[in-house]
N, C-alpha and C positions, 0 to 999 in steps of 0.2 A: 749253587753249591751248598749254601746254608739249609736250603730245603731239603736236600738231598741227606746232608747228614743228618737233620732234624728227622728223615722219614726210617733212614738207618736206625736210629736209636729208638726210634718208636717199635720197630720192627723186633728190637731186641726184647721188648716188653718190661722195660725197670721197673714198672710199679709192680712187676712180679718177685722182684728181687729181695723184697722182706724176706721172703722165706730163706734165702741165703744168709741171713742173719744169725741164724742158729749156728753157725761156726763158732760165730764168738761164746757160747754156751760152754764150751770146753775152758774158757778161761775161768769161768766161775765154779765149775764143777770137775775140773780134770785133776784127778790123783793118781798117784800110782802105788803100788806096795813094792816096798825098799826088799832087799835080801834079809833084813830082820824082820821081815811083817809089820813093819810101821807103813801107815799112810803117810804121803808128802804130797802136798799141794804142787800141781805142775809150775807155777811159778816161783816155788821156793827151790826148784832142780836146777832149775838154768835161768839165763840172763831174761826178765821180764820184757825188755824191749825186743831181742830177737823172738822168743815166744810171740810177741802183738804182731811184729813185723812177718812172722809166717800165718798167723791166722788172717793177717788183712791180705797176705797173697793168696790164700786159700778163698778166701771170699771173693776175690775178684777174678779168681779162675771159675769159680762155682757159677759167678754173674756171665763170664765169658760163653762157658760151656751150656748153661740154660738158656743164654739168649741164642747159640748156635741151634739149640733143639726148637725153639720157638721160629726161628727163621725156615728152618727144613720143615715144621709142622705146617707153616704158612704155605709153603712151597706146596706141597702134597694137597691142601686144601683149596687153594686159591680160587679154582671155579664156584665150590661151594660157599666159600666166602664172599663172593661178588654178588649173590643172591639174597646172602642174611643180612637182616636190616641194620643189624651193628656191626657185625665183622666187616662189611662191604668197604668200611671206612678204613680197614687196615691199610697200611701203605703198599704193599704188594698188590691185593685187591683191588684197591684204589687205582692202581698204575703209577704210583709215585716212584717204585722202584721196578726195574725190571727184572725177572726171574733168573737170567744169566746171571745178571750184577749181584741178585740176593743169593744165589747159588756160591757165588766165590765170596762173598761176605759171611755166609754160614760156614763155610770151609777154615777161612780166615779166624774166624769166632773161635772155632773146635780146636782148631791148632793152636793158636794163642792161648786158650785155656790149658790145654793139654801140657804146652810147654811150660807154663807157668806152674801147673802141679809137680811136673817132674823135677821142676827146679827147688821142690821144697825137700 
């Protein structure tokens, strides 16, 4: 069970999630122009806790959707990955996860990410 969970987690390529951290840049640089023409920082407009919560949810949604894309990519490239010296160790190419289970997992990740994004 733990081995399968580990394989599914690696299938999502969490080391690539660093790119999703840029969602938090809006907290530092987010401004809007008011009706009087003034610039207001986003954290002064609304409750900072709500903004941080929404940003965290957006980060998680990005991670889920990008994880789904990596799963679908691995499904598409599984045969080529099996003969590649480095990619053959990926969970799908190595046979740690079945293609059917990976497809179901990818769909679940995509659905979860889209539901979270809609909730924002």
